C-alpha positions, -999 to +999 in steps of 0.1 A: -305-755-497-291-779-472-281-752-447-315-736-448-332-770-441-308-776-412-314-741-398-351-746-397-349-781-382-324-769-356-346-741-344-374-767-336-353-793-319-337-797-285-299-792-281-282-823-267-251-821-246-222-845-250-210-863-219-198-844-189-179-819-210-210-805-227-230-774-218-263-779-201-292-791-223-316-763-231-346-759-254-340-741-286-362-712-297-391-717-321-383-687-343-377-692-380-361-657-386-336-638-366-321-604-373-286-597-360-266-566-358-229-571-365-201-548-353-166-540-365-140-568-363-129-573-327-098-556-314-078-574-288-081-556-254-063-555-220-068-587-199-081-607-229-070-643-228-052-654-260-044-688-275-014-685-298-009-718-317+022-724-339+014-753-362+038-783-357+056-763-330+038-771-298+067-758-277+061-723-291+023-724-286+011-705-255-021-694-237-015-659-224-033-629-210-028-595-224-009-576-198-018-540-186+009-527-209-009-543-239+017-569-245+020-607-245+052-628-243+060-654-271+088-679-269+119-670-289+107-635-299+098-620-265+072-593-259+047-584-287+021-557-286-013-573-288-039-547-276-057-528-303-050-553-330-071-579-348-062-615-343-052-619-380-030-588-377-013-602-346-009-637-362+009-621-392+033-601-370+042-632-349+048-652-381+072-626-395+091-625-362+092-663-359+104-667-395+139-659-381+138-691-361+112-714-377+108-724-413+075-710-427+057-706-394+019-709-394+004-690-365-032-688-353-043-664-326-077-669-309-093-647-282-105-674-258-119-649-232-129-613-241-127-591-210-135-559-229-167-546-212-182-537-246-182-574-255-194-590-223-230-592-235-222-603-270-213-636-287-187-639-314-176-663-342-141-660-356-119-679-381-130-697-412-165-682-417-175-659-445-178-628-422-165-631-386-190-612-364-197-601-329-234-600-321-256-589-293-265-618-271-301-631-275-316-657-252-317-692-267-292-684-295-274-714-307-240-721-324-259-726-357-276-692-354-243-676-349-225-693-378-254-686-402-253-650-392-217-650-402-226-662-436-217-699-430-184-717-433-157-707-458-146-732-484-114-738-463-131-744-430-124-774-409-160-774-395-157-805-373-127-790-355-146-759-343-146-750-306-168-731-282-149-711-255-170-703-224-159-682-194-169-697-161-161-692-124-135-720-128-119-704-158-124-707-195-138-741-206-136-755-242-162-776-260-157-793-293-183-785-320-189-806-351-202-778-374-199-799-405-221-826-390-246-800-378-249-783-412-246-812-435-260-841-416-285-825-392-266-839-362-274-812-336-258-828-306-231-801-305-254-773-315-251-757-281-272-729-267-250-699-262-244-677-232-231-641-231-194-637-240-192-671-257-167-673-285-169-699-314-138-704-334-135-723-367-100-732-379-090-737-415-081-771-428-043-777-428-043-797-460 
C-alpha cells in the first residue's frame, strides 16, 4: 500500500521546515512500529481556545476562549454553552441556531488550544480522519505518525488544507500541512515533528 510505504520512508528521513513559519527541523525516529493508546473523543473544556468558522460568512467566524461559565459568544446568536461538548456537537448546535439568520449554514468548530490539564501531554488529530484520537505524546512523533494512528484520511478529507496548531509563549501558532502530498507523493517537508499539546486538524472538502 502507498501509505505503508510512505510511513516507512517517513520514519527514516529528516523533517524539513518550510520558511520562517515552519517548526524547527528535527530528526525523525528510526522505529518502524509504534503502538498508541487512544482515548475518548475530546470534550471542550474551560479556557480552551476555539475557532468557529462559518463557511462563506467570514463576518460570523470567530476565535474565542471558553469562559469560566463554560460559554462562548457567537455573532447573531449570542452565548452558547461549549464546555463539556464535542466539537461536532457544538457545530451542529450553532448551525441550528444560525439557520434562523443564514441559509444552510455550514459551521466547523476546532479546538486550537486545549488547556485541559489532562491533555497537556497529549497530541490530537481531529476532523476528516477515520478515527479522531488523542494520544500520549511520544518524543519524535510526527504528523504522519498521528494521522496513521487515526486510521488515515477519510474519503472526504481535504488533506492539503490540514493545519497544525501549536501553543507557544507568544500564543497559538498555525502551520499548514500538505497531508495529501505527504501520503501520496512522499513529500515530507510538512511532516513536522510534534510537541506536547499539538493539535492537527483536517477539514473536509467543500465540493
